[in-house]
A tleap script that builds the chain and sets N, CA, C and O, in Angstrom:
source leaprc.protein.ff14SB
mol = sequence {
  NMET PHE GLY SER PRO PHE CYS PHE ALA SER
  ARG VAL LEU SER LEU SER MET ASN ALA THR
  GLN PHE ILE THR ILE ALA PRO VAL LEU PRO
  THR SER ASP MET GLN ARG ASP ILE ALA TRP
  TYR GLN GLU LYS LEU GLY LEU THR VAL HIE
  HIE ALA ASP ASP ILE TYR ALA VAL LEU TYR
  ARG GLU ASN ILE VAL ILE HIE LEU GLN TRP
  HIE ALA ASP THR ALA ASP ASP PRO LEU LEU
  GLY GLY SER VAL PHE ARG ILE PHE VAL LYS
  ASN ILE GLN PRO PHE PHE GLU GLU LEU ILE
  GLN ARG GLY ALA VAL THR ARG ASP LYS PHE
  ILE THR GLY THR ALA TRP ASN THR ASN GLU
  PHE GLY PHE TYR ASP LEU ASN LYS ASN ALA
  ILE PHE VAL VAL GLU ASP VAL THR CARG
}
set mol.1.N position { 89.792 66.177 34.255 }
set mol.1.CA position { 91.051 65.462 34.145 }
set mol.1.C position { 91.796 65.858 32.879 }
set mol.1.O position { 92.988 66.160 32.934 }
set mol.2.N position { 91.109 65.860 31.734 }
set mol.2.CA position { 91.754 66.192 30.482 }
set mol.2.C position { 91.408 67.593 30.018 }
set mol.2.O position { 91.857 68.008 28.949 }
set mol.3.N position { 90.629 68.330 30.783 }
set mol.3.CA position { 90.211 69.659 30.348 }
set mol.3.C position { 88.973 69.563 29.483 }
set mol.3.O position { 88.522 68.477 29.116 }
set mol.4.N position { 88.447 70.705 29.175 }
set mol.4.CA position { 87.217 70.708 28.381 }
set mol.4.C position { 87.521 70.366 26.931 }
set mol.4.O position { 88.645 70.558 26.467 }
set mol.5.N position { 86.511 69.854 26.206 }
set mol.5.CA position { 86.724 69.551 24.796 }
set mol.5.C position { 87.023 70.817 24.000 }
set mol.5.O position { 87.665 70.749 22.952 }
set mol.6.N position { 86.573 71.952 24.478 }
set mol.6.CA position { 86.833 73.203 23.767 }
set mol.6.C position { 88.312 73.581 23.864 }
set mol.6.O position { 88.881 74.104 22.905 }
set mol.7.N position { 88.936 73.320 25.012 }
set mol.7.CA position { 90.373 73.570 25.152 }
set mol.7.C position { 91.141 72.658 24.204 }
set mol.7.O position { 92.096 73.091 23.559 }
set mol.8.N position { 90.728 71.404 24.119 }
set mol.8.CA position { 91.380 70.463 23.219 }
set mol.8.C position { 91.239 70.932 21.777 }
set mol.8.O position { 92.209 70.932 21.020 }
set mol.9.N position { 90.025 71.331 21.401 }
set mol.9.CA position { 89.787 71.772 20.033 }
set mol.9.C position { 90.616 73.006 19.696 }
set mol.9.O position { 91.168 73.099 18.599 }
set mol.10.N position { 90.708 73.944 20.616 }
set mol.10.CA position { 91.482 75.145 20.323 }
set mol.10.C position { 92.965 74.811 20.221 }
set mol.10.O position { 93.684 75.429 19.436 }
set mol.11.N position { 93.433 73.841 21.004 }
set mol.11.CA position { 94.827 73.427 20.917 }
set mol.11.C position { 95.099 72.791 19.559 }
set mol.11.O position { 96.130 73.057 18.941 }
set mol.12.N position { 94.181 71.957 19.095 }
set mol.12.CA position { 94.343 71.316 17.795 }
set mol.12.C position { 94.387 72.369 16.699 }
set mol.12.O position { 95.214 72.284 15.791 }
set mol.13.N position { 93.514 73.353 16.773 }
set mol.13.CA position { 93.474 74.386 15.746 }
set mol.13.C position { 94.725 75.249 15.753 }
set mol.13.O position { 95.091 75.816 14.724 }
set mol.14.N position { 95.384 75.354 16.896 }
set mol.14.CA position { 96.546 76.217 16.974 }
set mol.14.C position { 97.854 75.525 16.578 }
set mol.14.O position { 98.900 76.173 16.550 }
set mol.15.N position { 97.818 74.240 16.277 }
set mol.15.CA position { 99.030 73.540 15.877 }
set mol.15.C position { 99.580 74.118 14.587 }
set mol.15.O position { 98.827 74.453 13.673 }
set mol.16.N position { 100.877 74.231 14.521 }
set mol.16.CA position { 101.485 74.782 13.316 }
set mol.16.C position { 101.499 73.742 12.202 }
set mol.16.O position { 101.308 72.551 12.443 }
set mol.17.N position { 101.722 74.203 11.004 }
set mol.17.CA position { 101.798 73.308 9.849 }
set mol.17.C position { 103.020 72.393 9.939 }
set mol.17.O position { 103.080 71.381 9.240 }
set mol.18.N position { 103.999 72.734 10.791 }
set mol.18.CA position { 105.211 71.938 10.920 }
set mol.18.C position { 105.107 70.883 12.005 }
set mol.18.O position { 106.080 70.174 12.261 }
set mol.19.N position { 103.963 70.759 12.645 }
set mol.19.CA position { 103.795 69.781 13.716 }
set mol.19.C position { 103.471 68.410 13.135 }
set mol.19.O position { 102.961 68.294 12.021 }
set mol.20.N position { 103.777 67.385 13.903 }
set mol.20.CA position { 103.394 66.031 13.520 }
set mol.20.C position { 101.894 65.884 13.696 }
set mol.20.O position { 101.335 66.306 14.709 }
set mol.21.N position { 101.241 65.282 12.703 }
set mol.21.CA position { 99.806 65.013 12.784 }
set mol.21.C position { 99.617 63.524 13.040 }
set mol.21.O position { 100.058 62.694 12.245 }
set mol.22.N position { 98.963 63.185 14.145 }
set mol.22.CA position { 98.718 61.799 14.490 }
set mol.22.C position { 97.473 61.322 13.753 }
set mol.22.O position { 96.424 61.963 13.826 }
set mol.23.N position { 97.584 60.196 13.040 }
set mol.23.CA position { 96.503 59.704 12.186 }
set mol.23.C position { 95.731 58.575 12.853 }
set mol.23.O position { 94.512 58.666 13.000 }
set mol.24.N position { 96.415 57.516 13.258 }
set mol.24.CA position { 95.753 56.378 13.875 }
set mol.24.C position { 96.777 55.514 14.591 }
set mol.24.O position { 97.983 55.731 14.471 }
set mol.25.N position { 96.293 54.552 15.321 }
set mol.25.CA position { 97.152 53.576 15.976 }
set mol.25.C position { 96.709 52.194 15.508 }
set mol.25.O position { 95.514 51.935 15.369 }
set mol.26.N position { 97.666 51.313 15.266 }
set mol.26.CA position { 97.344 49.984 14.761 }
set mol.26.C position { 98.051 48.932 15.605 }
set mol.26.O position { 99.281 48.874 15.613 }
set mol.27.N position { 97.294 48.099 16.314 }
set mol.27.CA position { 97.930 47.029 17.084 }
set mol.27.C position { 98.478 45.952 16.157 }
set mol.27.O position { 97.914 45.675 15.099 }
set mol.28.N position { 99.584 45.354 16.576 }
set mol.28.CA position { 100.171 44.220 15.871 }
set mol.28.C position { 100.017 43.026 16.808 }
set mol.28.O position { 100.682 42.944 17.841 }
set mol.29.N position { 99.140 42.111 16.438 }
set mol.29.CA position { 98.790 40.988 17.303 }
set mol.29.C position { 99.547 39.733 16.895 }
set mol.29.O position { 99.708 39.470 15.703 }
set mol.30.N position { 100.014 38.955 17.867 }
set mol.30.CA position { 100.745 37.730 17.540 }
set mol.30.C position { 99.802 36.634 17.068 }
set mol.30.O position { 98.647 36.562 17.490 }
set mol.31.N position { 100.314 35.779 16.183 }
set mol.31.CA position { 99.562 34.623 15.716 }
set mol.31.C position { 100.508 33.453 15.501 }
set mol.31.O position { 101.673 33.637 15.150 }
set mol.32.N position { 99.999 32.261 15.714 }
set mol.32.CA position { 100.765 31.053 15.395 }
set mol.32.C position { 100.183 30.363 14.166 }
set mol.32.O position { 100.750 29.388 13.673 }
set mol.33.N position { 99.048 30.868 13.668 }
set mol.33.CA position { 98.397 30.293 12.497 }
set mol.33.C position { 97.785 31.439 11.687 }
set mol.33.O position { 96.638 31.829 11.907 }
set mol.34.N position { 98.561 31.964 10.760 }
set mol.34.CA position { 98.166 33.158 10.007 }
set mol.34.C position { 96.856 32.954 9.252 }
set mol.34.O position { 95.951 33.780 9.371 }
set mol.35.N position { 96.730 31.878 8.482 }
set mol.35.CA position { 95.529 31.680 7.666 }
set mol.35.C position { 94.277 31.514 8.534 }
set mol.35.O position { 93.220 32.054 8.207 }
set mol.36.N position { 94.394 30.777 9.625 }
set mol.36.CA position { 93.265 30.603 10.553 }
set mol.36.C position { 92.800 31.953 11.095 }
set mol.36.O position { 91.604 32.245 11.119 }
set mol.37.N position { 93.767 32.778 11.533 }
set mol.37.CA position { 93.401 34.049 12.156 }
set mol.37.C position { 92.877 35.063 11.148 }
set mol.37.O position { 91.977 35.839 11.469 }
set mol.38.N position { 93.423 35.069 9.940 }
set mol.38.CA position { 92.879 35.940 8.888 }
set mol.38.C position { 91.420 35.577 8.637 }
set mol.38.O position { 90.560 36.456 8.574 }
set mol.39.N position { 91.140 34.281 8.493 }
set mol.39.CA position { 89.765 33.833 8.243 }
set mol.39.C position { 88.841 34.240 9.386 }
set mol.39.O position { 87.706 34.650 9.143 }
set mol.40.N position { 89.307 34.134 10.620 }
set mol.40.CA position { 88.495 34.513 11.778 }
set mol.40.C position { 88.151 35.994 11.750 }
set mol.40.O position { 86.992 36.362 11.940 }
set mol.41.N position { 89.140 36.848 11.516 }
set mol.41.CA position { 88.886 38.305 11.472 }
set mol.41.C position { 87.978 38.683 10.299 }
set mol.41.O position { 87.173 39.608 10.412 }
set mol.42.N position { 88.102 37.982 9.190 }
set mol.42.CA position { 87.200 38.246 8.064 }
set mol.42.C position { 85.770 37.852 8.417 }
set mol.42.O position { 84.837 38.623 8.194 }
set mol.43.N position { 85.601 36.659 8.965 }
set mol.43.CA position { 84.262 36.148 9.280 }
set mol.43.C position { 83.623 36.877 10.460 }
set mol.43.O position { 82.473 37.307 10.375 }
set mol.44.N position { 84.353 37.016 11.542 }
set mol.44.CA position { 83.762 37.532 12.778 }
set mol.44.C position { 83.689 39.053 12.844 }
set mol.44.O position { 82.767 39.595 13.452 }
set mol.45.N position { 84.650 39.758 12.225 }
set mol.45.CA position { 84.660 41.222 12.298 }
set mol.45.C position { 84.425 41.902 10.958 }
set mol.45.O position { 84.332 43.127 10.892 }
set mol.46.N position { 84.329 41.122 9.897 }
set mol.46.CA position { 84.094 41.709 8.586 }
set mol.46.C position { 85.283 42.491 8.052 }
set mol.46.O position { 85.110 43.409 7.250 }
set mol.47.N position { 86.491 42.139 8.488 }
set mol.47.CA position { 87.682 42.842 8.023 }
set mol.47.C position { 88.073 42.362 6.632 }
set mol.47.O position { 87.775 41.232 6.244 }
set mol.48.N position { 88.743 43.233 5.888 }
set mol.48.CA position { 89.229 42.938 4.549 }
set mol.48.C position { 90.749 42.872 4.593 }
set mol.48.O position { 91.394 43.649 5.298 }
set mol.49.N position { 91.312 41.945 3.840 }
set mol.49.CA position { 92.769 41.809 3.798 }
set mol.49.C position { 93.350 42.864 2.870 }
set mol.49.O position { 92.982 42.947 1.698 }
set mol.50.N position { 94.259 43.668 3.406 }
set mol.50.CA position { 94.997 44.649 2.608 }
set mol.50.C position { 96.303 44.031 2.116 }
set mol.50.O position { 96.715 44.253 0.978 }
set mol.51.N position { 96.944 43.257 2.982 }
set mol.51.CA position { 98.195 42.563 2.649 }
set mol.51.C position { 98.256 41.297 3.502 }
set mol.51.O position { 97.840 41.299 4.661 }
set mol.52.N position { 98.776 40.224 2.922 }
set mol.52.CA position { 98.992 39.008 3.705 }
set mol.52.C position { 100.067 38.169 3.052 }
set mol.52.O position { 100.075 37.971 1.837 }
set mol.53.N position { 100.973 37.679 3.880 }
set mol.53.CA position { 101.927 36.671 3.448 }
set mol.53.C position { 102.060 35.675 4.599 }
set mol.53.O position { 101.218 35.665 5.496 }
set mol.54.N position { 103.086 34.848 4.592 }
set mol.54.CA position { 103.198 33.807 5.615 }
set mol.54.C position { 103.490 34.329 7.015 }
set mol.54.O position { 103.205 33.644 7.997 }
set mol.55.N position { 104.058 35.543 7.124 }
set mol.55.CA position { 104.463 36.029 8.443 }
set mol.55.C position { 103.810 37.337 8.866 }
set mol.55.O position { 103.931 37.734 10.024 }
set mol.56.N position { 103.118 38.018 7.947 }
set mol.56.CA position { 102.546 39.319 8.318 }
set mol.56.C position { 101.287 39.585 7.509 }
set mol.56.O position { 101.220 39.274 6.320 }
set mol.57.N position { 100.289 40.167 8.170 }
set mol.57.CA position { 99.051 40.516 7.478 }
set mol.57.C position { 98.527 41.844 8.013 }
set mol.57.O position { 98.721 42.183 9.180 }
set mol.58.N position { 97.861 42.583 7.137 }
set mol.58.CA position { 97.204 43.834 7.506 }
set mol.58.C position { 95.757 43.702 7.073 }
set mol.58.O position { 95.469 43.461 5.901 }
set mol.59.N position { 94.835 43.863 8.038 }
set mol.59.CA position { 93.411 43.766 7.768 }
set mol.59.C position { 92.755 45.070 8.184 }
set mol.59.O position { 93.220 45.738 9.107 }
set mol.60.N position { 91.671 45.435 7.502 }
set mol.60.CA position { 91.030 46.703 7.837 }
set mol.60.C position { 89.527 46.659 7.579 }
set mol.60.O position { 89.011 45.802 6.861 }
set mol.61.N position { 88.867 47.601 8.185 }
set mol.61.CA position { 87.469 47.895 7.923 }
set mol.61.C position { 87.272 49.352 8.281 }
set mol.61.O position { 87.374 49.730 9.448 }
set mol.62.N position { 86.991 50.168 7.284 }
set mol.62.CA position { 86.910 51.619 7.440 }
set mol.62.C position { 88.192 52.122 8.095 }
set mol.62.O position { 89.263 51.964 7.508 }
set mol.63.N position { 88.133 52.716 9.275 }
set mol.63.CA position { 89.333 53.250 9.924 }
set mol.63.C position { 89.935 52.308 10.953 }
set mol.63.O position { 90.838 52.702 11.691 }
set mol.64.N position { 89.454 51.072 11.018 }
set mol.64.CA position { 89.987 50.079 11.936 }
set mol.64.C position { 91.049 49.271 11.199 }
set mol.64.O position { 90.793 48.746 10.116 }
set mol.65.N position { 92.232 49.171 11.782 }
set mol.65.CA position { 93.320 48.410 11.176 }
set mol.65.C position { 93.908 47.477 12.238 }
set mol.65.O position { 94.207 47.895 13.357 }
set mol.66.N position { 94.065 46.222 11.864 }
set mol.66.CA position { 94.710 45.239 12.734 }
set mol.66.C position { 95.810 44.565 11.925 }
set mol.66.O position { 95.586 44.122 10.799 }
set mol.67.N position { 96.989 44.493 12.506 }
set mol.67.CA position { 98.106 43.785 11.901 }
set mol.67.C position { 98.273 42.464 12.647 }
set mol.67.O position { 98.115 42.410 13.866 }
set mol.68.N position { 98.591 41.409 11.917 }
set mol.68.CA position { 98.901 40.112 12.511 }
set mol.68.C position { 100.343 39.764 12.174 }
set mol.68.O position { 100.780 39.952 11.039 }
set mol.69.N position { 101.085 39.258 13.157 }
set mol.69.CA position { 102.469 38.866 12.927 }
set mol.69.C position { 102.691 37.467 13.477 }
set mol.69.O position { 102.384 37.190 14.636 }
set mol.70.N position { 103.231 36.579 12.629 }
set mol.70.CA position { 103.474 35.209 13.014 }
set mol.70.C position { 104.645 35.133 13.976 }
set mol.70.O position { 105.648 35.825 13.801 }
set mol.71.N position { 104.516 34.285 14.999 }
set mol.71.CA position { 105.588 34.016 15.947 }
set mol.71.C position { 105.736 32.510 16.110 }
set mol.71.O position { 104.751 31.773 16.066 }
set mol.72.N position { 106.963 32.059 16.296 }
set mol.72.CA position { 107.276 30.627 16.361 }
set mol.72.C position { 106.923 30.000 17.701 }
set mol.72.O position { 106.908 28.776 17.825 }
set mol.73.N position { 106.639 30.824 18.709 }
set mol.73.CA position { 106.363 30.363 20.064 }
set mol.73.C position { 107.528 29.552 20.636 }
set mol.73.O position { 107.356 28.460 21.179 }
set mol.74.N position { 108.724 30.139 20.488 }
set mol.74.CA position { 109.933 29.582 21.080 }
set mol.74.C position { 110.452 30.575 22.112 }
set mol.74.O position { 109.909 31.672 22.247 }
set mol.75.N position { 111.481 30.205 22.828 }
set mol.75.CA position { 112.068 31.118 23.822 }
set mol.75.C position { 112.578 32.396 23.163 }
set mol.75.O position { 112.489 33.476 23.747 }
set mol.76.N position { 113.112 32.274 21.946 }
set mol.76.CA position { 113.626 33.450 21.236 }
set mol.76.C position { 112.535 34.239 20.520 }
set mol.76.O position { 112.730 35.414 20.211 }
set mol.77.N position { 111.405 33.620 20.254 }
set mol.77.CA position { 110.310 34.261 19.515 }
set mol.77.C position { 108.975 33.839 20.128 }
set mol.77.O position { 108.220 33.085 19.513 }
set mol.78.N position { 108.682 34.322 21.338 }
set mol.78.CA position { 107.457 33.871 22.018 }
set mol.78.C position { 106.198 34.361 21.308 }
set mol.78.O position { 106.154 35.459 20.753 }
set mol.79.N position { 105.196 33.524 21.347 }
set mol.79.CA position { 103.897 33.910 20.793 }
set mol.79.C position { 103.265 34.982 21.668 }
set mol.79.O position { 102.702 35.954 21.166 }
set mol.80.N position { 103.363 34.799 22.957 }
set mol.80.CA position { 102.815 35.783 23.893 }
set mol.80.C position { 103.972 36.407 24.651 }
set mol.80.O position { 104.759 35.706 25.287 }
set mol.81.N position { 104.069 37.679 24.584 }
set mol.81.CA position { 105.144 38.418 25.236 }
set mol.81.C position { 104.783 39.878 25.153 }
set mol.81.O position { 103.616 40.234 25.318 }
set mol.82.N position { 105.734 40.713 24.906 }
set mol.82.CA position { 105.438 42.126 24.718 }
set mol.82.C position { 104.611 42.326 23.469 }
set mol.82.O position { 104.796 41.629 22.471 }
set mol.83.N position { 103.710 43.271 23.526 }
set mol.83.CA position { 102.883 43.593 22.369 }
set mol.83.C position { 103.620 44.570 21.453 }
set mol.83.O position { 104.667 45.112 21.809 }
set mol.84.N position { 103.061 44.776 20.291 }
set mol.84.CA position { 103.601 45.729 19.323 }
set mol.84.C position { 102.452 46.602 18.863 }
set mol.84.O position { 101.354 46.105 18.616 }
set mol.85.N position { 102.694 47.907 18.743 }
set mol.85.CA position { 101.713 48.726 18.061 }
set mol.85.C position { 102.390 49.792 17.251 }
set mol.85.O position { 103.527 50.175 17.526 }
set mol.86.N position { 101.687 50.271 16.249 }
set mol.86.CA position { 102.208 51.271 15.322 }
set mol.86.C position { 101.337 52.518 15.425 }
set mol.86.O position { 100.109 52.442 15.394 }
set mol.87.N position { 101.994 53.658 15.548 }
set mol.87.CA position { 101.306 54.947 15.544 }
set mol.87.C position { 101.581 55.573 14.185 }
set mol.87.O position { 102.733 55.848 13.847 }
set mol.88.N position { 100.537 55.799 13.408 }
set mol.88.CA position { 100.693 56.376 12.083 }
set mol.88.C position { 100.539 57.885 12.152 }
set mol.88.O position { 99.613 58.400 12.779 }
set mol.89.N position { 101.468 58.595 11.494 }
set mol.89.CA position { 101.519 60.049 11.560 }
set mol.89.C position { 101.793 60.632 10.182 }
set mol.89.O position { 102.191 59.923 9.258 }
set mol.90.N position { 101.576 61.923 10.063 }
set mol.90.CA position { 102.069 62.722 8.943 }
set mol.90.C position { 103.116 63.656 9.525 }
set mol.90.O position { 102.959 64.157 10.639 }
set mol.91.N position { 104.187 63.891 8.769 }
set mol.91.CA position { 105.264 64.780 9.203 }
set mol.91.C position { 105.949 64.214 10.457 }
set mol.91.O position { 105.866 64.801 11.535 }
set mol.92.N position { 106.604 63.104 10.307 }
set mol.92.CA position { 107.185 62.339 11.411 }
set mol.92.C position { 108.345 63.046 12.115 }
set mol.92.O position { 108.547 62.855 13.314 }
set mol.93.N position { 109.097 63.851 11.390 }
set mol.93.CA position { 110.351 64.405 11.915 }
set mol.93.C position { 110.201 65.209 13.209 }
set mol.93.O position { 111.005 65.003 14.119 }
set mol.94.N position { 109.216 66.118 13.351 }
set mol.94.CA position { 109.112 66.860 14.619 }
set mol.94.C position { 108.889 65.952 15.832 }
set mol.94.O position { 109.457 66.191 16.898 }
set mol.95.N position { 108.077 64.927 15.674 }
set mol.95.CA position { 107.831 64.011 16.794 }
set mol.95.C position { 109.094 63.211 17.114 }
set mol.95.O position { 109.411 62.988 18.282 }
set mol.96.N position { 109.812 62.782 16.076 }
set mol.96.CA position { 111.072 62.065 16.286 }
set mol.96.C position { 112.051 62.936 17.069 }
set mol.96.O position { 112.674 62.464 18.019 }
set mol.97.N position { 112.188 64.189 16.681 }
set mol.97.CA position { 113.098 65.101 17.377 }
set mol.97.C position { 112.659 65.307 18.831 }
set mol.97.O position { 113.496 65.368 19.731 }
set mol.98.N position { 111.348 65.414 19.055 }
set mol.98.CA position { 110.835 65.555 20.420 }
set mol.98.C position { 111.206 64.342 21.269 }
set mol.98.O position { 111.628 64.489 22.416 }
set mol.99.N position { 111.047 63.134 20.702 }
set mol.99.CA position { 111.338 61.925 21.473 }
set mol.99.C position { 112.832 61.725 21.703 }
set mol.99.O position { 113.222 61.095 22.686 }
set mol.100.N position { 113.675 62.250 20.815 }
set mol.100.CA position { 115.120 62.254 21.083 }
set mol.100.C position { 115.382 63.125 22.305 }
set mol.100.O position { 116.114 62.724 23.210 }
set mol.101.N position { 114.786 64.318 22.335 }
set mol.101.CA position { 114.975 65.227 23.464 }
set mol.101.C position { 114.478 64.619 24.772 }
set mol.101.O position { 115.055 64.869 25.831 }
set mol.102.N position { 113.424 63.833 24.705 }
set mol.102.CA position { 112.865 63.207 25.902 }
set mol.102.C position { 113.635 61.956 26.324 }
set mol.102.O position { 113.383 61.402 27.394 }
set mol.103.N position { 114.578 61.508 25.481 }
set mol.103.CA position { 115.367 60.322 25.805 }
set mol.103.C position { 114.661 59.012 25.531 }
set mol.103.O position { 115.097 57.965 26.011 }
set mol.104.N position { 113.577 59.047 24.765 }
set mol.104.CA position { 112.818 57.831 24.467 }
set mol.104.C position { 113.444 57.033 23.331 }
set mol.104.O position { 113.264 55.818 23.246 }
set mol.105.N position { 114.179 57.716 22.459 }
set mol.105.CA position { 114.726 57.070 21.264 }
set mol.105.C position { 116.053 57.741 20.913 }
set mol.105.O position { 116.294 58.892 21.277 }
set mol.106.N position { 116.899 57.014 20.209 }
set mol.106.CA position { 118.170 57.582 19.755 }
set mol.106.C position { 118.110 57.832 18.250 }
set mol.106.O position { 117.338 57.196 17.532 }
set mol.107.N position { 118.922 58.750 17.793 }
set mol.107.CA position { 118.903 59.185 16.398 }
set mol.107.C position { 119.088 58.028 15.415 }
set mol.107.O position { 118.529 58.066 14.319 }
set mol.108.N position { 119.854 57.009 15.777 }
set mol.108.CA position { 120.119 55.893 14.867 }
set mol.108.C position { 118.898 55.006 14.616 }
set mol.108.O position { 118.957 54.130 13.754 }
set mol.109.N position { 117.812 55.203 15.331 }
set mol.109.CA position { 116.608 54.380 15.160 }
set mol.109.C position { 115.740 54.829 13.990 }
set mol.109.O position { 114.821 54.107 13.600 }
set mol.110.N position { 116.006 55.993 13.425 }
set mol.110.CA position { 115.177 56.520 12.334 }
set mol.110.C position { 115.554 55.843 11.023 }
set mol.110.O position { 116.722 55.841 10.635 }
set mol.111.N position { 114.572 55.273 10.345 }
set mol.111.CA position { 114.780 54.588 9.068 }
set mol.111.C position { 113.937 55.305 8.016 }
set mol.111.O position { 112.740 55.517 8.210 }
set mol.112.N position { 114.563 55.674 6.910 }
set mol.112.CA position { 113.819 56.343 5.840 }
set mol.112.C position { 113.752 55.443 4.617 }
set mol.112.O position { 114.633 54.616 4.380 }
set mol.113.N position { 112.688 55.622 3.849 }
set mol.113.CA position { 112.546 54.939 2.576 }
set mol.113.C position { 112.568 53.426 2.662 }
set mol.113.O position { 113.312 52.777 1.927 }
set mol.114.N position { 111.761 52.851 3.551 }
set mol.114.CA position { 111.716 51.390 3.651 }
set mol.114.C position { 111.147 50.787 2.369 }
set mol.114.O position { 110.562 51.492 1.547 }
set mol.115.N position { 111.321 49.504 2.211 }
set mol.115.CA position { 110.785 48.791 1.039 }
set mol.115.C position { 109.261 48.864 0.990 }
set mol.115.O position { 108.668 48.679 -0.073 }
set mol.116.N position { 108.620 49.134 2.139 }
set mol.116.CA position { 107.157 49.215 2.190 }
set mol.116.C position { 106.691 50.673 2.218 }
set mol.116.O position { 105.576 50.970 2.646 }
set mol.117.N position { 107.573 51.588 1.751 }
set mol.117.CA position { 107.243 53.007 1.532 }
set mol.117.C position { 106.909 53.782 2.802 }
set mol.117.O position { 105.910 54.499 2.859 }
set mol.118.N position { 107.751 53.631 3.812 }
set mol.118.CA position { 107.553 54.396 5.041 }
set mol.118.C position { 108.864 55.015 5.500 }
set mol.118.O position { 109.951 54.594 5.103 }
set mol.119.N position { 108.730 56.014 6.337 }
set mol.119.CA position { 109.787 56.480 7.221 }
set mol.119.C position { 109.302 56.069 8.603 }
set mol.119.O position { 108.118 56.213 8.905 }
set mol.120.N position { 110.203 55.554 9.459 }
set mol.120.CA position { 109.724 55.066 10.748 }
set mol.120.C position { 110.850 54.943 11.769 }
set mol.120.O position { 112.033 54.948 11.427 }
set mol.121.N position { 110.449 54.835 13.017 }
set mol.121.CA position { 111.376 54.529 14.095 }
set mol.121.C position { 110.619 53.764 15.157 }
set mol.121.O position { 109.391 53.814 15.230 }
set mol.122.N position { 111.381 53.050 15.988 }
set mol.122.CA position { 110.743 52.255 17.025 }
set mol.122.C position { 111.565 52.238 18.299 }
set mol.122.O position { 112.755 52.554 18.306 }
set mol.123.N position { 110.895 51.862 19.372 }
set mol.123.CA position { 111.528 51.769 20.686 }
set mol.123.C position { 110.655 50.895 21.567 }
set mol.123.O position { 109.558 50.507 21.165 }
set mol.124.N position { 111.136 50.580 22.778 }
set mol.124.CA position { 110.392 49.751 23.716 }
set mol.124.C position { 109.993 50.573 24.934 }
set mol.124.O position { 110.715 51.477 25.355 }
set mol.125.N position { 108.823 50.242 25.496 }
set mol.125.CA position { 108.452 50.853 26.774 }
set mol.125.C position { 109.056 50.016 27.900 }
set mol.125.O position { 109.813 49.081 27.640 }
set mol.126.N position { 108.727 50.343 29.136 }
set mol.126.CA position { 109.322 49.655 30.284 }
set mol.126.C position { 108.895 48.198 30.412 }
set mol.126.O position { 109.533 47.423 31.125 }
set mol.127.N position { 107.809 47.818 29.718 }
set mol.127.CA position { 107.311 46.442 29.770 }
set mol.127.C position { 107.654 45.646 28.524 }
set mol.127.O position { 107.064 44.596 28.270 }
set mol.128.N position { 108.604 46.142 27.748 }
set mol.128.CA position { 109.065 45.483 26.517 }
set mol.128.C position { 108.012 45.459 25.417 }
set mol.128.O position { 108.065 44.607 24.531 }
set mol.129.N position { 107.052 46.387 25.462 }
set mol.129.CA position { 106.127 46.554 24.353 }
set mol.129.C position { 106.828 47.393 23.290 }
set mol.129.O position { 107.387 48.448 23.592 }
set mol.130.N position { 106.796 46.925 22.053 }
set mol.130.CA position { 107.443 47.646 20.955 }
set mol.130.C position { 106.486 48.699 20.409 }
set mol.130.O position { 105.327 48.407 20.114 }
set mol.131.N position { 106.980 49.919 20.280 }
set mol.131.CA position { 106.191 51.040 19.767 }
set mol.131.C position { 106.890 51.557 18.518 }
set mol.131.O position { 108.057 51.947 18.568 }
set mol.132.N position { 106.177 51.559 17.403 }
set mol.132.CA position { 106.713 52.082 16.153 }
set mol.132.C position { 105.914 53.299 15.745 }
set mol.132.O position { 104.688 53.314 15.859 }
set mol.133.N position { 106.601 54.315 15.273 }
set mol.133.CA position { 105.954 55.511 14.731 }
set mol.133.C position { 106.253 55.490 13.237 }
set mol.133.O position { 107.412 55.411 12.830 }
set mol.134.N position { 105.197 55.560 12.419 }
set mol.134.CA position { 105.316 55.291 10.989 }
set mol.134.C position { 104.682 56.407 10.174 }
set mol.134.O position { 103.597 56.891 10.495 }
set mol.135.N position { 105.380 56.812 9.106 }
set mol.135.CA position { 104.869 57.792 8.159 }
set mol.135.C position { 104.836 57.147 6.777 }
set mol.135.O position { 105.867 56.694 6.281 }
set mol.136.N position { 103.672 57.104 6.161 }
set mol.136.CA position { 103.513 56.572 4.809 }
set mol.136.C position { 104.004 57.642 3.842 }
set mol.136.O position { 103.430 58.729 3.785 }
set mol.137.N position { 105.060 57.350 3.080 }
set mol.137.CA position { 105.619 58.356 2.180 }
set mol.137.C position { 104.970 58.366 0.809 }
set mol.137.O position { 105.362 59.153 -0.053 }
set mol.138.N position { 103.977 57.500 0.590 }
set mol.138.CA position { 103.275 57.490 -0.695 }
set mol.138.C position { 102.104 58.469 -0.697 }
set mol.138.O position { 101.504 58.703 -1.746 }
set mol.139.N position { 101.773 59.039 0.447 }
set mol.139.CA position { 100.624 59.951 0.529 }
set mol.139.C position { 101.056 61.385 0.514 }
set mol.139.O position { 100.217 62.284 0.575 }
savepdb mol mol.pdb
quit
């Protein structure tokens, strides 16, 4: 179905230095009680808090990253609805240009130099799941 692992490996080795490098994917899970859920992930999964405030938290353990985002559970901000995930990359621009060509995103969606030190863009799939592609500019 996906070809042999050797074909995959040779494809990876043949990527140019100008290609986007995919690093990891991080789900953003909804919460209605940030402190309760942070404590649960710490106790049950052994995750460590990287960042936390009243509306957003980032927890990790080795290469596992989970983001929590508070939702009001109203019609305008449902607790359960479309999911959100972030794809972390190096060299974001080639992938952004590819997705413009594919019609997945428009040029105005690209944001550079955010307050949290990223370049990023986002879009929705057909089921209203939000997909963000993020490049950490501090690395």
